[in-house]
C-alpha positions as CSV (number, residue, x, y, z in Angstrom):
1,M,0.0,0.0,0.0
2,Q,1.2,3.5,-0.7
3,A,2.4,5.4,2.4
4,P,-0.2,7.6,4.0
5,Q,0.0,11.3,3.1
6,D,1.2,13.7,5.8
7,T,-1.5,16.3,6.1
8,T,-0.1,18.2,9.1
9,T,0.1,21.6,7.5
10,T,-2.6,21.3,4.8
11,G,-5.5,22.7,6.9
12,A,-7.6,20.0,5.3
13,R,-11.4,20.2,5.5
14,G,-11.4,23.8,6.6
15,S,-9.2,23.4,9.6
16,Q,-7.6,26.5,11.0
17,A,-4.0,26.6,9.9
18,V,-1.2,26.2,12.4
19,S,2.3,27.4,12.1
20,E,4.9,25.0,10.5
21,R,6.8,24.8,13.8
22,D,3.7,24.2,15.9
23,A,2.4,21.5,13.5
24,A,5.8,19.8,13.5
25,S,6.2,19.8,17.2
26,R,2.7,18.5,17.6
27,R,3.4,15.7,15.1
28,Q,6.4,14.7,17.1
29,L,4.5,14.6,20.3
30,A,1.9,12.4,18.6
31,N,4.7,10.2,17.1
32,A,5.8,9.4,20.7
33,I,2.4,7.6,21.1
34,R,3.0,5.8,17.8
35,A,6.5,4.7,18.7
36,L,5.6,3.5,22.2
37,S,2.5,1.7,20.8
38,M,4.2,-0.2,18.0
39,D,7.3,-1.0,20.1
40,A,5.2,-2.3,23.0
41,V,3.1,-4.4,20.7
42,Q,6.2,-5.7,18.9
43,R,7.9,-6.6,22.2
44,A,4.8,-8.4,23.5
45,N,4.2,-10.1,20.1
46,A,0.5,-9.3,20.6
47,G,-1.7,-6.3,20.6
48,H,-3.4,-3.7,18.5
49,P,-1.1,-1.0,17.1
50,G,-3.5,0.4,14.4
51,A,-5.9,2.5,16.5
52,P,-3.2,4.1,18.7
53,M,-1.2,5.1,15.6
54,G,-4.3,6.4,13.8
55,M,-5.6,8.4,16.8
56,A,-2.3,9.7,18.1
57,D,-2.8,13.2,16.8
58,I,-6.3,13.4,18.3
59,A,-5.1,12.2,21.6
60,E,-2.3,14.7,21.6
61,V,-4.6,17.6,21.0
62,L,-7.2,16.5,23.6
63,W,-4.7,15.7,26.4
64,N,-2.4,18.7,25.8
65,D,-5.0,21.4,25.0
66,Y,-8.3,20.4,26.7
67,L,-8.2,17.6,29.2
68,R,-8.1,18.8,32.8
69,H,-6.5,16.1,34.9
70,N,-3.7,15.8,37.5
71,P,-1.2,13.0,37.0
72,G,-0.1,13.5,40.6
73,N,-3.6,12.7,41.8
74,P,-5.5,10.4,39.4
75,H,-8.5,10.5,41.8
76,W,-8.9,14.3,41.9
77,F,-12.7,14.5,41.8
78,N,-13.2,17.4,39.4
79,R,-11.0,16.0,36.7
80,D,-12.3,15.5,33.2
81,R,-13.0,11.8,32.6
82,F,-11.5,10.1,29.6
83,V,-12.8,6.8,28.3
84,L,-11.2,4.7,25.6
85,S,-14.2,2.7,24.4
86,N,-12.2,1.0,21.7
87,G,-10.2,-0.6,24.4
88,H,-8.1,-2.8,22.2
89,G,-6.2,0.4,21.5
90,A,-4.9,0.3,25.1
91,M,-1.4,1.4,24.2
92,L,-2.7,4.8,23.2
93,L,-4.0,5.3,26.7
94,Y,-0.9,3.8,28.4
95,S,1.3,6.0,26.2
96,V,-0.4,9.3,27.1
97,L,-0.6,8.3,30.8
98,H,3.2,7.6,30.8
99,L,4.1,10.6,28.8
100,S,2.0,13.1,30.8
101,G,3.4,12.0,34.1
102,Y,1.3,9.4,35.7
103,E,3.0,6.7,37.8
104,L,3.4,4.4,34.9
105,G,7.1,4.0,34.2
106,L,8.7,2.9,31.0
107,E,9.3,-0.6,32.4
108,E,5.5,-1.0,32.7
109,I,5.2,0.0,29.0
110,K,7.8,-2.6,28.2
111,Q,5.7,-5.2,30.1
112,F,2.6,-4.6,28.0
113,R,0.3,-7.7,28.2
114,Q,2.6,-9.5,30.6
115,L,1.5,-11.2,33.8
116,G,1.3,-8.8,36.8
117,S,2.0,-5.6,34.8
118,K,0.1,-2.4,35.0
119,T,-0.4,-2.5,31.3
120,P,-2.8,-5.4,30.6
121,G,-4.1,-6.1,27.0
122,H,-7.2,-3.9,27.5
123,P,-7.5,-1.1,30.0
124,E,-8.5,-2.3,33.4
125,Y,-9.8,-0.1,36.2
126,G,-7.8,-0.4,39.3
127,Y,-4.6,-1.7,37.6
128,T,-3.3,1.5,36.0
129,P,-3.4,5.0,37.4
130,G,-5.6,7.2,35.2
131,V,-7.7,4.4,33.7
132,E,-11.3,5.4,34.4
133,T,-13.0,2.2,33.4
134,T,-12.4,-1.3,32.1
135,T,-13.0,-1.4,28.3
136,G,-12.7,-4.0,25.6
137,P,-16.2,-5.4,25.0
138,L,-17.0,-2.7,22.3
139,G,-19.6,-0.1,23.0
140,Q,-19.6,-0.5,26.8
141,G,-17.0,2.2,27.4
142,L,-19.2,4.5,25.4
143,A,-22.2,3.6,27.6
144,N,-20.0,4.1,30.7
145,A,-19.1,7.5,29.5
146,V,-22.8,8.4,29.2
147,G,-23.2,7.3,32.8
148,M,-20.3,9.5,33.9
149,A,-21.8,12.4,32.1
150,I,-25.1,11.8,33.7
151,A,-23.4,11.7,37.1
152,E,-21.5,14.9,36.5
153,R,-24.5,16.9,35.4
154,T,-26.8,15.5,38.1
155,L,-24.3,16.1,40.9
156,A,-23.7,19.6,39.6
157,A,-27.4,20.3,39.6
158,Q,-27.8,19.0,43.1
159,F,-24.8,20.9,44.6
160,N,-23.6,23.8,42.5
161,R,-24.9,27.2,43.5
162,P,-24.6,30.7,41.8
163,G,-20.9,31.6,41.8
164,H,-19.9,28.1,43.0
165,A,-19.5,25.6,40.2
166,V,-17.6,23.0,42.3
167,V,-18.7,20.1,40.1
168,D,-17.7,21.1,36.6
169,H,-16.0,18.7,34.2
170,Y,-16.3,17.1,30.9
171,T,-16.5,13.4,29.8
172,Y,-14.5,12.6,26.7
173,C,-14.7,9.3,24.9
174,F,-12.9,7.7,22.0
175,L,-14.7,5.1,20.0
176,G,-14.4,3.1,16.8
177,D,-16.5,1.4,14.1
178,G,-16.9,-1.6,16.3
179,C,-18.4,0.4,19.1
180,L,-21.0,1.8,16.8
181,M,-21.9,-1.6,15.3
182,E,-22.7,-2.9,18.7
183,G,-26.3,-2.4,19.6
184,I,-25.5,-1.0,23.0
185,S,-24.2,2.2,21.2
186,H,-27.8,2.8,20.0
187,E,-29.2,2.3,23.5
188,A,-26.8,4.5,25.3
189,C,-26.5,7.3,22.7
190,S,-30.2,7.5,22.1
191,L,-30.6,8.1,25.9
192,A,-27.8,10.6,26.0
193,G,-29.4,12.6,23.2
194,T,-32.7,12.6,25.0
195,L,-31.1,13.7,28.3
196,R,-29.2,16.4,26.3
197,L,-25.8,15.7,28.0
198,G,-23.9,18.8,26.9
199,K,-20.6,17.9,28.5
200,L,-20.2,14.6,26.8
201,I,-17.9,14.8,23.8
202,C,-17.1,11.6,21.8
203,V,-14.6,11.2,19.1
204,Y,-15.4,8.6,16.4
205,D,-12.3,7.0,14.9
206,D,-13.7,6.6,11.3
207,N,-10.9,4.5,9.8
208,G,-13.1,2.2,7.8
209,I,-11.3,-1.0,9.0
210,S,-12.2,-3.8,11.4
211,I,-10.8,-7.2,12.0
212,D,-12.4,-8.6,8.8
213,G,-11.2,-5.8,6.6
214,K,-12.9,-2.8,5.1
215,V,-16.2,-2.2,6.9
216,E,-17.9,-0.9,3.7
217,G,-19.0,-4.5,3.2
218,W,-21.0,-4.6,6.4
219,F,-21.2,-1.1,7.9
220,T,-22.6,1.6,5.7
221,D,-24.6,3.6,8.2
222,D,-24.6,7.3,7.8
223,T,-23.2,7.9,11.3
224,P,-23.5,11.7,11.3
225,M,-27.2,11.5,10.4
226,R,-27.7,8.7,12.9
227,F,-26.4,10.8,15.8
228,E,-28.2,13.9,14.6
229,A,-31.4,11.9,14.8
230,Y,-30.5,11.0,18.4
231,G,-30.3,14.8,19.1
232,W,-26.5,15.1,19.2
233,H,-24.4,17.9,17.9
234,V,-22.2,16.4,15.1
235,V,-18.9,17.8,13.8
236,R,-18.5,16.1,10.4
237,D,-15.5,15.2,8.3
238,V,-12.6,16.1,10.6
239,D,-9.1,15.1,9.4
240,G,-7.9,13.1,12.4
241,Q,-4.3,13.5,11.3
242,D,-4.5,17.3,11.3
243,A,-4.0,18.7,14.8
244,A,-5.5,22.1,13.8
245,A,-8.6,20.5,12.5
246,V,-9.0,18.3,15.6
247,K,-8.4,21.3,17.9
248,Q,-11.1,23.3,16.1
249,A,-13.5,20.4,16.2
250,I,-13.1,20.0,20.0
251,A,-13.5,23.7,20.5
252,Q,-16.7,23.7,18.5
253,A,-18.0,20.7,20.5
254,R,-17.3,22.5,23.7
255,E,-19.3,25.5,22.6
256,V,-22.5,23.4,22.3
257,T,-23.7,23.0,25.8
258,D,-27.3,21.8,25.3
259,R,-26.5,18.3,23.7
260,P,-23.8,15.8,23.5
261,S,-21.3,16.1,20.6
262,L,-19.8,13.5,18.2
263,I,-16.7,14.4,16.3
264,C,-16.4,12.3,13.2
265,A,-12.6,12.0,12.6
266,K,-11.3,10.4,9.4
267,T,-8.1,8.6,10.3
268,V,-5.7,6.1,8.7
269,I,-5.4,3.0,10.9
270,G,-1.7,2.3,11.6
271,F,-0.7,5.8,10.3
272,G,3.0,5.9,9.6
273,A,3.4,2.2,8.7
274,P,4.1,2.3,4.9
275,K,2.7,-1.2,4.1
276,A,0.3,-1.9,6.9
277,S,-1.5,1.4,7.3
278,G,-5.0,1.5,6.0
279,T,-5.3,-2.3,6.1
280,K,-6.7,-4.9,8.5
281,E,-3.2,-6.1,9.1
282,A,-2.6,-3.0,11.2
283,H,-5.5,-3.7,13.5
284,G,-4.7,-6.5,15.8
285,A,-1.1,-7.9,15.3
286,P,2.5,-6.7,15.6
287,L,3.7,-4.8,12.6
288,G,6.9,-6.8,12.4
289,D,10.5,-5.5,12.8
290,D,10.9,-4.4,9.2
291,E,7.6,-2.5,9.2
292,V,8.3,-0.9,12.5
293,Q,11.6,0.4,11.2
294,A,10.0,1.6,8.0
295,A,7.4,3.5,10.1
296,R,10.2,5.1,12.1
297,E,11.7,6.4,8.9
298,F,8.4,7.6,7.5
299,L,7.6,9.5,10.7
300,G,11.1,10.9,11.1
301,W,11.4,9.2,14.5
302,E,15.1,8.8,15.0
303,Y,15.1,7.1,18.4
304,P,15.5,3.4,19.2
305,P,12.7,1.4,20.8
306,F,11.3,2.8,24.1
307,E,13.6,5.8,24.0
308,I,11.8,9.2,24.4
309,P,13.8,12.4,24.3
310,D,13.5,14.9,27.2
311,S,12.0,17.5,24.9
312,I,9.1,15.2,24.1
313,Y,8.6,14.4,27.8
314,Q,8.6,18.1,28.5
315,G,6.1,18.7,25.8
316,W,3.7,16.1,27.4
317,D,4.3,16.7,31.1
318,A,1.0,17.7,32.7
319,R,2.0,17.4,36.4
320,A,2.5,21.1,37.0
321,R,-0.6,22.3,35.3
322,G,-2.6,19.4,36.8
323,A,-1.5,20.4,40.3
324,R,-2.5,24.0,39.6
325,W,-5.9,22.9,38.4
326,E,-6.5,20.9,41.6
327,T,-5.2,23.7,43.8
328,Q,-7.6,26.1,42.1
329,W,-10.4,23.7,42.7
330,D,-9.4,23.3,46.3
331,A,-9.6,27.1,46.7
332,A,-13.1,27.1,45.0
333,L,-14.2,24.3,47.3
334,A,-13.0,26.3,50.3
335,D,-15.1,29.2,49.2
336,Y,-18.0,26.9,48.7
337,K,-17.6,25.6,52.2
338,S,-17.8,29.1,53.6
339,A,-20.9,30.0,51.7
340,H,-22.7,26.6,51.9
341,P,-21.2,24.6,54.8
342,E,-23.9,22.0,55.0
343,L,-24.0,21.3,51.2
344,A,-20.2,21.1,51.2
345,R,-20.1,18.5,54.0
346,E,-22.7,16.5,52.1
347,L,-20.8,16.7,48.8
348,E,-17.6,15.6,50.4
349,R,-19.3,12.7,52.1
350,R,-20.7,11.5,48.8
351,I,-17.3,12.0,47.1
352,R,-15.7,9.8,49.8
353,A,-18.5,7.2,49.2
354,E,-19.3,7.2,52.9
355,L,-22.8,6.4,54.2
356,P,-24.4,9.0,56.5
357,E,-23.4,8.8,60.2
358,Q,-26.9,7.8,61.2
359,W,-27.2,5.1,58.6
360,P,-26.7,2.1,60.9
361,A,-29.4,3.4,63.3
362,H,-31.9,4.2,60.5
363,A,-31.3,0.8,58.9
364,A,-31.8,-1.1,62.2
365,Q,-35.1,0.8,62.8
366,A,-36.3,0.1,59.3
367,L,-35.7,-3.6,59.8
368,A,-37.5,-3.7,63.1
369,R,-40.5,-2.0,61.6
370,V,-40.8,-4.4,58.7
371,N,-40.4,-7.3,61.0
372,E,-43.3,-6.1,63.1
373,R,-45.4,-5.4,60.0
374,A,-45.3,-9.1,59.1
375,A,-46.8,-8.5,55.7
376,K,-47.6,-11.1,53.1
377,E,-46.5,-9.5,49.8
378,A,-44.4,-9.9,46.7
379,T,-40.7,-9.2,47.4
380,R,-40.7,-6.7,44.5
381,K,-43.2,-4.8,46.6
382,S,-41.1,-5.3,49.7
383,S,-38.2,-3.9,47.7
384,Q,-40.1,-0.7,47.1
385,A,-40.9,-0.5,50.8
386,A,-37.2,-0.8,51.6
387,L,-36.5,2.0,49.2
388,N,-39.1,4.1,50.9
389,A,-37.5,3.4,54.2
390,Y,-33.9,4.0,53.2
391,G,-34.3,6.5,50.4
392,P,-34.9,9.6,52.6
393,Y,-31.6,9.0,54.3
394,L,-29.6,8.3,51.1
395,P,-29.8,11.2,48.7
396,E,-27.0,9.4,46.7
397,L,-29.5,6.8,45.4
398,L,-30.0,7.2,41.7
399,G,-32.6,4.8,40.5
400,G,-34.3,3.7,37.3
401,S,-35.9,0.9,35.3
402,A,-35.8,-0.3,31.7
403,D,-39.4,0.6,31.0
404,L,-40.7,-1.6,33.8
405,T,-41.0,0.9,36.7
406,G,-44.5,-0.2,37.7
407,S,-43.5,-3.9,37.6
408,N,-40.0,-3.6,39.2
409,N,-41.3,-1.2,41.8
410,T,-38.1,0.8,41.6
411,K,-39.6,4.2,42.1
412,W,-40.0,5.2,45.7
413,D,-42.0,8.1,47.1
414,G,-39.1,10.6,47.1
415,C,-38.2,10.1,43.5
416,T,-38.2,12.9,40.9
417,T,-37.6,12.2,37.3
418,L,-34.2,13.1,35.9
419,S,-34.5,14.8,32.6
420,S,-33.1,17.7,30.6
421,A,-35.6,19.9,32.3
422,N,-34.9,18.5,35.8
423,E,-31.2,17.8,36.0
424,A,-31.2,17.3,39.7
425,G,-33.7,14.4,39.6
426,N,-32.9,11.0,41.1
427,Y,-34.9,8.6,38.9
428,I,-34.1,7.7,35.2
429,Y,-36.7,6.2,32.8
430,Y,-34.2,4.2,30.8
431,G,-36.7,2.9,28.2
432,V,-36.4,-0.6,26.8
433,R,-32.6,-0.6,27.1
434,E,-31.5,-3.3,29.6
435,F,-27.9,-3.5,28.3
436,G,-27.5,0.2,27.9
437,M,-29.0,0.9,31.3
438,S,-26.7,-1.6,33.1
439,A,-23.5,-0.2,31.5
440,V,-24.7,3.4,32.1
441,I,-25.2,2.4,35.8
442,N,-21.6,1.2,35.9
443,G,-20.4,4.6,34.6
444,V,-22.4,6.4,37.2
445,A,-20.9,4.2,39.9
446,L,-17.4,4.8,38.6
447,H,-17.8,8.5,38.5
448,G,-18.7,8.7,42.1
449,G,-21.2,10.6,44.2
450,F,-24.1,8.2,43.7
451,I,-25.2,4.6,44.4
452,P,-27.0,3.7,41.2
453,Y,-29.6,1.0,40.7
454,G,-31.8,-0.1,37.9
455,G,-34.5,-2.7,37.3
456,T,-35.7,-5.2,34.7
457,F,-37.1,-8.7,34.7
458,L,-34.6,-11.5,35.8
459,V,-35.0,-13.2,32.4
460,F,-33.9,-10.0,30.7
461,S,-30.6,-10.0,32.6
462,D,-29.5,-12.0,29.5
463,Y,-29.7,-8.8,27.5
464,A,-27.6,-7.1,30.2
465,R,-25.3,-9.9,31.2
466,N,-22.0,-8.6,29.8
467,A,-22.5,-5.3,31.6
468,L,-23.1,-7.2,34.8
469,R,-19.9,-9.1,34.2
470,M,-18.1,-5.9,33.5
471,A,-19.5,-4.5,36.8
472,S,-17.9,-7.5,38.5
473,I,-14.6,-7.1,36.8
474,I,-14.5,-3.4,37.7
475,G,-15.8,-3.8,41.2
476,A,-18.5,-1.2,40.5
477,H,-21.0,-0.4,43.3
478,S,-23.9,-1.1,40.9
479,I,-27.2,-2.5,42.1
480,F,-29.4,-4.5,39.7
481,V,-33.1,-5.1,40.7
482,L,-34.3,-8.2,38.9
483,T,-37.9,-9.0,39.5
484,H,-40.3,-11.8,38.2
485,D,-37.8,-14.3,39.4
486,S,-39.4,-17.7,38.5
487,I,-42.3,-19.6,36.9
488,G,-44.3,-17.8,39.6
489,L,-44.7,-14.8,37.3
490,G,-47.2,-17.0,35.5
491,E,-49.1,-16.4,32.3
492,D,-46.4,-14.6,30.3
493,G,-44.9,-18.0,29.8
494,P,-41.5,-19.5,29.1
495,T,-40.1,-16.5,27.3
496,H,-40.4,-14.5,30.5
497,Q,-39.9,-17.3,33.1
498,P,-36.2,-17.5,34.2
499,I,-34.8,-21.0,34.6
500,E,-31.1,-20.9,34.2
501,H,-30.6,-17.3,35.2
502,L,-30.0,-17.7,38.9
503,S,-27.2,-20.2,38.4
504,S,-25.8,-18.2,35.5
505,L,-25.5,-15.1,37.5
506,R,-24.0,-16.9,40.5
507,L,-21.2,-18.1,38.3
508,I,-20.0,-14.6,37.7
509,P,-17.0,-13.9,40.1
510,K,-17.4,-11.0,42.5
511,L,-21.1,-10.6,41.8
512,T,-23.3,-10.9,44.9
513,L,-26.9,-12.2,44.4
514,W,-29.7,-12.0,47.0
515,R,-32.9,-13.9,46.5
516,P,-34.9,-13.0,49.6
517,C,-37.9,-15.0,50.9
518,D,-40.0,-12.2,52.4
519,A,-40.0,-8.5,53.3
520,V,-37.6,-8.9,56.2
521,E,-34.9,-10.6,54.0
522,T,-35.6,-8.1,51.3
523,M,-34.8,-5.2,53.7
524,V,-31.6,-6.9,54.7
525,A,-30.7,-7.6,51.1
526,W,-31.1,-3.9,50.2
527,R,-29.0,-2.8,53.2
528,A,-26.3,-5.3,52.1
529,A,-26.3,-4.0,48.6
530,I,-26.0,-0.4,49.7
531,E,-23.2,-1.2,52.1
532,H,-21.3,-3.4,49.6
533,G,-19.1,-0.9,47.9
534,N,-16.6,-3.1,46.1
535,G,-18.8,-5.0,43.6
536,P,-22.2,-5.3,42.1
537,T,-25.3,-6.8,43.7
538,C,-28.3,-8.4,42.1
539,L,-31.6,-8.3,44.0
540,V,-33.8,-11.1,42.7
541,L,-37.4,-10.6,43.6
542,T,-40.8,-12.3,43.2
543,R,-43.9,-11.1,41.4
544,Q,-46.2,-13.3,43.5
545,N,-47.0,-12.8,47.2
546,V,-44.9,-14.7,49.8
547,A,-45.6,-15.2,53.5
548,H,-43.8,-13.4,56.3
549,Q,-41.5,-15.8,58.2
550,V,-41.3,-15.7,61.9
551,R,-37.8,-15.5,63.3
552,D,-36.2,-15.2,66.7
553,A,-33.6,-12.5,67.4
554,K,-30.7,-14.8,66.5
555,A,-32.2,-15.6,63.1
556,L,-33.0,-12.0,62.4
557,Q,-29.4,-11.0,63.0
558,A,-28.1,-13.9,61.0
559,I,-29.8,-13.0,57.7
560,E,-27.0,-10.6,56.8
561,R,-24.6,-13.7,56.8
562,G,-26.3,-14.9,53.6
563,G,-27.6,-18.2,55.1
564,Y,-29.1,-19.1,58.5
565,V,-31.3,-21.5,60.4
566,L,-34.8,-20.3,60.0
567,R,-36.6,-23.3,61.6
568,D,-34.9,-25.9,63.7
569,A,-35.8,-29.1,65.5
570,T,-34.7,-30.7,68.8
571,P,-32.9,-32.5,70.1
572,E,-31.2,-33.1,66.7
573,P,-32.5,-32.6,63.2
574,E,-32.6,-35.7,61.0
575,A,-32.9,-33.9,57.7
576,L,-32.2,-30.5,56.2
577,I,-34.3,-28.5,53.7
578,I,-32.4,-25.7,52.1
579,A,-34.3,-23.1,50.1
580,T,-34.2,-19.6,48.6
581,G,-36.7,-17.0,47.8
582,S,-40.3,-18.0,47.4
583,E,-39.5,-21.7,48.0
584,V,-38.6,-20.9,51.6
585,E,-42.3,-20.7,52.4
586,L,-42.8,-24.1,50.9
587,A,-39.9,-25.5,52.9
588,V,-41.3,-24.2,56.2
589,A,-44.8,-25.6,55.4
590,A,-43.3,-29.0,54.5
591,A,-41.1,-29.1,57.6
592,Q,-44.2,-28.4,59.7
593,A,-46.1,-31.2,58.0
594,L,-43.2,-33.6,58.6
595,G,-43.0,-32.4,62.2
596,E,-46.6,-33.5,62.6
597,R,-45.4,-37.0,61.5
598,G,-42.6,-37.0,64.1
599,R,-39.9,-35.9,61.7
600,R,-37.2,-33.5,62.9
601,I,-36.4,-31.0,60.1
602,R,-34.1,-28.0,60.0
603,V,-35.0,-25.4,57.4
604,V,-32.1,-23.2,56.2
605,S,-32.9,-20.1,54.2
606,L,-30.0,-19.2,51.9
607,P,-30.8,-15.8,50.3
608,S,-27.2,-15.2,49.3
609,V,-24.9,-18.1,48.4
610,E,-22.0,-15.7,47.9
611,V,-22.3,-14.0,51.3
612,F,-22.8,-17.3,53.0
613,E,-19.8,-18.9,51.4
614,A,-17.7,-15.9,52.6
615,Q,-18.4,-16.7,56.2
616,D,-16.0,-18.5,58.4
617,V,-16.0,-22.3,58.4
618,A,-17.4,-22.5,62.0
619,Y,-20.4,-20.5,61.1
620,R,-21.1,-22.4,57.9
621,E,-20.8,-25.7,59.8
622,S,-23.2,-24.5,62.4
623,V,-25.8,-23.9,59.8
624,L,-25.1,-26.9,57.5
625,P,-23.4,-29.5,59.7
626,A,-21.5,-32.1,57.6
627,R,-23.1,-34.8,59.7
628,L,-26.5,-33.9,58.4
629,T,-26.3,-35.6,55.0
630,T,-30.0,-36.1,54.4
631,R,-30.7,-32.9,52.5
632,L,-33.3,-31.5,50.1
633,V,-32.6,-28.3,48.2
634,L,-35.6,-26.3,46.8
635,E,-35.2,-23.6,44.1
636,A,-37.5,-23.0,41.2
637,G,-34.6,-23.0,38.7
638,A,-31.7,-25.0,37.3
639,T,-30.5,-27.6,39.6
640,R,-26.9,-28.5,38.7
641,L,-25.1,-25.9,40.9
642,W,-27.0,-27.1,44.0
643,A,-25.5,-30.6,43.9
644,A,-22.7,-29.5,46.2
645,Y,-25.2,-28.4,48.8
646,A,-27.4,-31.5,48.5
647,G,-24.4,-33.8,48.8
648,P,-24.2,-37.4,47.7
649,N,-27.1,-38.4,50.0
650,G,-29.4,-35.5,49.1
651,K,-31.7,-34.3,46.3
652,V,-32.4,-31.1,44.5
653,L,-36.0,-30.2,43.6
654,G,-35.8,-27.6,40.8
655,I,-36.6,-27.0,37.1
656,D,-34.3,-28.0,34.3
657,R,-36.7,-27.3,31.4
658,F,-38.5,-24.2,30.2
659,G,-41.8,-23.1,31.7
660,E,-45.4,-22.9,30.6
661,S,-48.0,-20.3,30.3
662,A,-50.5,-20.5,33.2
663,P,-51.2,-18.9,36.5
664,G,-48.3,-19.1,38.9
665,D,-50.0,-21.3,41.4
666,A,-50.9,-23.8,38.8
667,L,-47.3,-23.8,37.5
668,F,-45.8,-24.5,40.9
669,K,-48.2,-27.4,41.3
670,H,-47.5,-28.6,37.7
671,F,-43.7,-28.6,38.4
672,G,-44.0,-30.4,41.7
673,F,-43.4,-27.5,44.1
674,T,-46.1,-28.6,46.6
675,V,-46.0,-29.5,50.3
676,E,-47.0,-33.1,49.4
677,R,-44.1,-33.6,47.0
678,V,-41.6,-32.1,49.3
679,V,-42.8,-34.2,52.2
680,A,-42.6,-37.3,50.1
681,A,-39.1,-36.4,48.9
682,V,-37.8,-36.0,52.4
683,E,-39.5,-39.2,53.6
684,A,-37.9,-41.1,50.7
685,L,-34.5,-39.7,51.6
686,L,-34.9,-40.7,55.2
687,A,-35.9,-44.2,54.1
688,E,-32.8,-44.8,52.1
């Protein structure tokens, strides 16, 4: 392929001309990204050099002219957020972090994609200072950025006062063709346009290449028109290799404050590599020693691998200006404290992600009240009652639902709708966008200042699953309210009745799932989700009513441990029934019937397997003694994962086929979830 044309000084597509010297110095600053990227990929013998080389000029302008950040304190709250949604281009981000002064030394760049390094193959939150979110599954970083922009604007609306803009920053996002092909981009960007998120600026790397080659064979969307239809401001036809054009485009986007902006930047993938540029070969493989050397010659980069001259480091170094920005913000925050001391204390508490001082007392009182109420109701309704009890004390709650508000019961009495007209609201109508909602929630959680939650049906967690997985990888404090948890939802039939979903979600590392059996367990589950700040929580709730369970003080206190003895027998139980959710009521009724026959049955409620398994061995043994091998496990879902709890002498009563359309009560009977069948199953086990 012919070498790409250097358009640095052409002023192409109407860009404002820059001086020869300025353009040349900018190109060299950008070339540092290209050199580090192709060298790191070559050394690792794996990676994606194309996007970093193609977007280097855009990154240089954004990071050196616009992005407010402080390498000395990557967690400075009022920093601009930068998201690399096309996360395979990780070396672009690692390069600019290294060059601008973050604690990411050259040795870490050399260890790209190696075990234990701070430079994994895709950006991972928590590994690398300055990485705002984990990206790689295309489109999710874009949705995270939408969440960050929502959080910034909402927090600003709740706390800023005239003359005191203490929350005031942009969210910038780089994305590629793959991000826009993923359906989540439609969900998130449609919502962003509706909410008119004016401080969200995205740059589309329009290089026309994906893994399979030229995208014109499978991606011919008119992207500018698409985003204009969403209600975005679009800057078209920007030459991504022209620093002046890029700078003008970003300036234009920043001037539009009433809607998000998309900058459509035409770039050459692998810019600088004479043979590989503009081809799929530049996308996801090392260029090869000969092509790397040819790129050095084309770019005029005279330095050996991983060598950056001091003049380039000086041109990138953002530590001094970053410190100044933070110092200026600290002074503004001090003025804010003087003018609005109570608001300032509340803002700082939420930035620190600390719960209110009186939270433990409020939570304990709420639990006592619901225990006294002893209501028979659906746990989705109990969930709403929990929100009504907790919400007034937790202004950081930011809720929503994917067009199922009335079914999920996610809107509590203190909610106001968040919209372009009410930026300080605390409830988002996400529309039918389960995947987008979940990834947006992750972005809100990562931004800070809020505890976000969102609802849908459990069966539709399939749509959102990868965002739930990403929340777990990130460790995001995201709460997912998943109602209609079994065949008990009834007449909507097998398309809406979850079977494998509980087991599937429990397999995700670091995800905590609660399936409460009544209002009391639901209250405890919500409290646990609110207090669990280092990972996501799924609250799995019933549509049908369930009975209140009577507990003594010991059992009430033990719920928070994820599993506990709800009903026991003396002097020694001869069998165990383990159950979750709506099946606990059945377990208790069966144990009572067996007791009338002289059988001694212990009932264990296990609302959260993950929390229970995190308890010490002594506690777990006290609840499920190894000597009690006659066990029956009840859950209206897939059975395979319960084999470990049932043991070799036990049995699992569940459902390993799809459901039917009928009233919920009829379905439970049809699938054998009856007192008579449970009693017979336990009797059979005892007779063996």
